NUVO-874833 format. One record per residue (C-alpha): x, y, z; residue in one letter. Coordinates in steps of 0.05 Angstrom, whole numbers, plus 5000, padded with zeros to 4 digits. Layout:
XYZA;...
This chain:
399229111598M;404828811633S;403528071672K;406428341737S;401528771785A;401929441795K;401429811864Y;397930441876I;400630681961F;395031131990V;397631522046T;395432132085G;398432692117G;395833322161V;389632982208V;386432342198S;379732252173A;381132442108L;377631952074G;383431572046K;379330992041G;372931301998I;379431601955S;382130801951A;375330551935A;374031051879S;380131001845I;378530291849G;371530351816L;374230781753L;380630211745L;374429721750Q;370529961707R;377030111654R;377029291655G;382429171701L;382328711760K;382629151824V;384928891901C;383829461954N;388429262027V;388629682085K;393729722132F;393329982203D;398330092254P;394429992315Y;396629392360L;390229032367N;390228362324V;383528642300D;377529032315P;372828672340G;374228772414T;375429472406M;370330032434N;366330372374P;368331022401Y;375430812392Q;374830532327H;367830552299G;363929992266E;367229262260V;366229002186Y;365628262182V;367327832112L;364227232096D;371426872135D;369827122194G;374927672189A;373528292232E;376728852198T;377029512186D;370130002167L;374930232099D;374129532083L;365829572082G;367830152025H;372829651988Y;366829171983E;360629711974R;364730091905F;367429541875L;361428961901D;366228521908Q;367228031970S;374528112011L;378227572051S;382427622108K;388527852071D;385328502045N;386828782114N;392528782152V;394429012225T;400829172265T;398928672317G;397328102259Q;405228232240V;408228252301Y;403927672324N;406827262265T;414427392270I;413827422351I;412026642340T;416826502296R;421926742329E;419726352383R;420425712340R;427625922318G;425326142247D;430826752247Y;436226222269L;438626602325G;439327272287A;437028032325T;429528092301V;428528822290Q;423929312253V;428929312196I;428228752158P;423628392198H;417928702196V;418329072132T;419728462095E;414128182134E;409228752104I;411528652047K;411527892039S;403727972065R;402228532007L;404528021954K;400927431982K;395527751941L;398627821868V;399326991879R;393926521861G;389526361802D;387126971777E;391727541803P;390428201805P;392528701755D;392729291808V;394029321878I;390729941921I;394629911990A;391630442042E;395930612098I;391930742161G;394631432208G;398732022181T;405432172144V;409032372219G;406031762257D;411631282295I;406430792295E;406130842207S;413230862201Q;413830262193P;408830112143Y;411730752100L;418530452100E;416629802069A;413430132017I;419030582003R;423230012003Q;417829671943M;417130301903G;425230161901Q;424529421884E;418929441838E;421530001794G;416530691787P;413830421727E;409929871770N;408930341833T;405430981838M;404531361905F;397831821918I;397032311977H;391432562011V;392833152047T;387933782069L;387934462045V;383534842101P;380535552105F;382136072160I;375136422172N;380037012196T;384537052137A;378836892091G;383136392049E;385335712037Y;392935482066K;397735022028T;402835072084K;399134432111P;400234062053T;406634262038Q;410034052103H;405133362099S;409833302036V;415733462052R;415132972114A;413932472061L;419932602018R;424232662092E;422831872095I;423831822018G;417231811993I;416132371929Q;408732281916P;405832211842N;399732521850M;395732901917L;388932881933L;388033521964C;381833592009R;378934242019S;371734502043V;369534751974Q;375334641910R;381535051915I;382835491855T;388035381798D;392335781824A;392535421894L;393434771854R;399235111811Q;403035291876K;402034661919I;405234391845S;411434841849L;412834641926F;410633951935C;414333781859S;407933501836V;404733641763P;399434141762T;395133591727S;396433131782S;394433651838V;386833351852I;381433871883A;377933391925A;372133771961E;366833602004D;360833371969K;353833131987P;355332451985T;361332031989I;358531741919Y;359832271876H;367432191895V;369031751832P;365732171790I;369832881815N;376632491806F;373832191730H;372132931719E;378933151742Q;382332561699H;385132181754V;384531501721D;387131751650D;393731931702I;393931381724I;393930931669C;399231371633Q;403731321698H;402630531684F;402930541615G;395630261605W;392430361538D;384530201566L;378230461543P;374430961593Q;370730791645P;363230701646D;361031041710I;353131191677S;349630691731D;352931091779W;351631821758Q;344531611759T;345231411829M;348032031852V;343132441815E;337432061855K;341532171912I;341932851903N;334532881880N;330132431919P;322632341901K;319532361976R;322132422055R;322031892101I;324431882178K;326931292207I;329531172268A;335530782293I;336030722367C;342230532401G;347730682449K;353630922408Y;348731392374V;354831972388M;358731582339L;355131552269K;361631132245D;359930572292A;353330442241Y;357030612178K;354930032143S;347130092159I;347830862144I;349530692077E;344530072069S;339330622074F;342031092018V;342530461969H;335130291992A;333131021986G;335730991918V;332130421897H;325530721930N;326131421904D;326731691972A;331432042022E;331831742087V;332832212151N;336031772206L;333932012268I;338431872322W;335631582382V;339431452454S;335830812482S;337631142545E;333331692531D;328131162510I;328530932577K;327831502611Q;322131952575S;318431402537G;319131172464A;311831582432E;316832292449K;321432092406F;318231632357L;310731922343H;313132212280D;317731702246C;316231282185D;320930612217G;325530342269L;331330062264L;334229652330I;342729532306P;346128992330G;351729092400G;354428772460F;352728992538G;346329052578E;346429852585R;340530082538G;336229512521V;330529662569A;330430272515G;330629872465K;324929352476I;320629952500E;321130302439S;320229602398I;312929582443R;311630252412Y;312130112341V;309329392341R;303529702379E;302930272329N;304429932270N;310530162250I;315229832214P;320829542248F;327229242234F;331628872285G;339328682275L;343128202310C;341428422383L;335128832355G;333328172335M;334027912402Q;330928472436C;324828482396A;323427712420V;323727922486I;319928482485E;314927932447Y;315027392502A;314727992554R;308428292525N;305127862485V;306327112508C;306027352585G;313527162601L;314127842641T;320527712670D;323827482604A;330927662582H;338127552552S;342427032586Y;347927512566E;345627962615F;342927602671Y;345226862693H;339126812730E;333826782702L;326626382699K;324426542616H;332126662586P;328726692518V;334826902492I;341226362513H;349126242498L;349825852433M;352025162444A;359725272404D;360225862456Q;359925492526E;367025562548G;370226032509V;373726532551T;377926902507E;374727422465L;378027602405G;375127192350G;371826712389T;364226882363M;360126602314R;363726992260L;362427042179G;357026782126A;352526212147Y;347325892101P;340126062121C;332625752087V;326726202081L;319125962094T;316026092033E;311226592043G;313727022092C;316727732083K;323827532076A;322727052032H;319027601988Q;324328032000A;329727521977Y;326427191921G;329026511936C;328726011985D;336925922010R;340926522029I;348026662058S;349027272112E;353827452153R;354827402231H;357527692294R;354427392360H;355126902417R;347826892428Y;341326582398E;334026512410L;332925982464N;329725372421N;325825192484A;321425752470Y;319825612411R;313125402412Q;310325882463I;312926402411L;310026102348T;303125872384E;303126672394R;304226892319D;311827012321L;313226722256V;321026352257L;321826492177S;329026382174G;332825722201M;340025492189S;339624822146P;339824412215D;334424782230N;337824892302H;338425672300L;333026152298V;335826702240E;330127142220I;323327192268V;316927592237E;309727852268I;304127622230K;298628242214N;304228702223H;305729142167P;313729002166W;316728742234F;322728302216V;329328182255G;335627692239V;340327492281Q;345627662213F;347428392200H;344728512125P;348329172122E;354328862114L;353628592037K;349229262013S;351929571950R;350330261928P;346729911856T;344429311892R;341929481957P;340428942006H;333328581993P;330728762072L;333429452069F;329829572005R;323429192026E;324029672107F;324530242068V;318830142017R;314429952081A;317330602115A;314830972046V;308130712050E;307130832127Y;309431462115N;303931612056E;298931272083G;298931692147R;299232372095K;292332002073K;289631992145D;291232672168K;286333082176V;287433752145P;286934352189E;280534882188I;281635572170T;277936162188H;277836772144S;
């Protein structure tokens, strides 16, 4: 095998949200299982430096890496499928590219030259791609996903950059995979290939001939359609892959392997590699498709209309469900609805409640009310970041008697600001990249639920927050049996809180969902689901059977 890195470029056409990220992650998994060192990277065409200041309704989840980079949610797919931790170099935005170029121009680095998209922008894009192969252990293959769709003005510099890469590195070192749509037209009663043909034509006009097509469709397209697409798009029929919808995204690598996607890639690059062992992946998918039991867990937040805002949480429940042989049915509850109609209406038949992270005062009242309901009714609870802070506010009000307790984030004139601004956040005025971001250590209290879940004394978790539990209220909270079960090593920041004598009530200041993996569920999600299963089974035993009359 050549020592030089190979490049696979994944593009998309027709419409967005076709699953380029999952496709790129699935290909990476198959090549990794064949013994290769794989590196995935996402190029995002938007002008924001990162998604950190973007509304979740605009962008979906902000995925945070160990090094503190705020990135696109596709980085989550990469980390989950390949079970590896990525860095800020694995997500490039147009905002970052232009920021670098303008900074260099202001310094005079271009020696008075006119700064243009070609060559300066395209060269910066290529340099960021090539940076990934430098280092002591360079990858064997880089899989680069280009955000957006062919034809977008925003993505043109990236497409031109990868066209140049194909020319410079040569066809033996580069491969172009295009994800496209084959829609089913109900009125005609058939699938149509024209959108795919037009998408490939637009790509070819740029100067890129795809080597493989991943054809997204509701159901598997026929061999006759694949042959037609092959003829009009100049792609071998064997490389026209049927990528139909599956009940779970974790079936995609299996589907690709069955159609020899990884074999075709290996043949293209001249690799003679053993077949991948994906038996654990197949077992996992089998468990997802055939669960032994079902439970209901409510997620109470303010972005419940857009599920992508909680993508990592959703996937973490899939992973934890597999471990517990359970299907976790997520019930999406708007915190505004809780405020208006009460918690019992929405939570009375749930086996657990999760309050996710978030920002802003809207919906907090509903979250606090829902927490009180599950605390008083011994229903398993899990709070993440703001979810933990809401749990502390609820406990301070209703157990400790601090009726006007609240967070300094929402109201500055407070008698009891049980949640306050972190010391290193005072005076911060800019929003982007200024929070407590990335991985930080935490020391666990022996014997607590968190310690039992992790099975160790010290952990590392990813953060994204500005506020923390106000240390001035530690004593009054702990005197009323709130357990501070996880602390920063310097004992300054409360990382985890629990309640004694409750089946499972845990709040964490960090985001554990960012470190859950398909075959290694996060310990806290795993134990939360286990507690919800036990609660569900206990409810069934306690249920009085109905009396039937003959």
